[in-house]
C-alpha positions in Angstrom: -125.6 -148.0 -89.1 -123.5 -150.6 -87.2 -121.6 -147.9 -85.3 -124.7 -146.2 -84.0 -127.2 -149.0 -83.6 -126.2 -150.1 -80.2 -126.6 -153.7 -79.3 -129.0 -154.7 -82.1 -128.7 -158.1 -83.7 -126.9 -158.4 -87.0 -129.2 -160.7 -89.1 -127.3 -160.1 -92.4 -124.1 -158.4 -93.3 -123.3 -159.1 -96.9 -122.1 -157.0 -99.8 -124.9 -154.5 -100.6 -127.1 -155.6 -97.7 -127.1 -155.0 -93.9 -130.1 -156.1 -91.8 -130.3 -155.4 -88.1 -133.0 -156.8 -85.7 -133.9 -155.8 -82.2 -133.9 -157.9 -79.1 -137.6 -157.3 -78.6 -139.8 -160.0 -80.0 -142.7 -159.5 -82.4 -146.1 -161.2 -82.3 -144.6 -164.3 -84.0 -141.7 -164.5 -81.5 -139.1 -163.3 -83.9 -136.7 -160.4 -83.3 -138.2 -157.1 -84.3 -136.9 -155.1 -87.2 -134.4 -152.3 -86.4 -133.0 -151.2 -89.8 -131.5 -152.1 -93.1 -129.0 -150.6 -95.5 -129.4 -151.8 -99.1 -127.3 -150.8 -102.1 -129.6 -150.3 -105.1 -128.6 -149.6 -108.7 -128.6 -145.8 -108.4 -128.9 -145.1 -104.7 -128.5 -146.5 -101.1 -131.6 -147.1 -99.1 -131.3 -146.6 -95.3 -134.3 -147.8 -93.3 -134.9 -147.1 -89.6 -137.9 -149.1 -88.5 -138.4 -147.5 -85.0 -139.5 -144.4 -87.0 -142.6 -146.3 -88.0 -143.9 -146.6 -84.4 -142.2 -143.6 -83.0 -142.3 -140.9 -85.7 -141.4 -138.2 -83.1 -137.8 -139.6 -83.2 -137.4 -137.8 -86.5 -138.6 -134.4 -85.2 -136.2 -131.6 -86.2 -134.8 -133.3 -89.3 -132.8 -130.8 -91.5 -134.4 -129.9 -94.8 -131.6 -131.8 -96.5 -132.3 -135.0 -94.8 -136.1 -134.6 -95.0 -135.8 -134.2 -98.7 -134.2 -137.7 -98.9 -137.0 -139.3 -96.8 -139.2 -141.8 -98.6 -142.2 -142.8 -96.6 -141.9 -143.1 -92.8 -138.8 -145.1 -92.3 -136.5 -144.8 -95.4 -133.9 -142.3 -96.5 -132.3 -142.6 -100.0 -128.8 -141.3 -100.8 -127.3 -140.9 -104.3 -124.2 -139.0 -103.3 -121.8 -138.8 -100.3 -122.9 -136.0 -98.0 -120.9 -136.1 -94.7 -123.2 -133.6 -92.9 -126.3 -135.7 -93.7 -124.5 -138.9 -92.8 -123.7 -137.4 -89.4 -127.3 -136.4 -89.0 -128.6 -139.9 -89.9 -126.0 -141.4 -87.5 -127.4 -139.3 -84.7 -131.0 -140.3 -85.7 -129.9 -144.0 -85.7 -128.5 -143.6 -82.2 -131.8 -142.1 -81.0 -133.6 -145.0 -82.6 -131.3 -147.5 -80.9 -131.9 -145.8 -77.5 -135.6 -146.1 -78.0 -135.4 -149.7 -79.1 -133.7 -150.6 -75.8 
């Protein structure tokens, strides 16, 4: 996520948890949410919050990546899959471009 998220703000970078925020401010004046990567017991959760407000960013997902999608913003991975990682990297870059 860090390589493809552009100039987002790193709010947390700890073992098992990465949180990125945007430069845009929310209604409370806080930086908006961009994404998180969280290591769970049996999978890794990869959230891209721009997909919540701009679902068209995910148009054209491969069947393999779509199968790993949980809800609007989350993708769960149990195994290493370089092709899917490349696709989610490109999706992250599209999200970063949209977040400004």
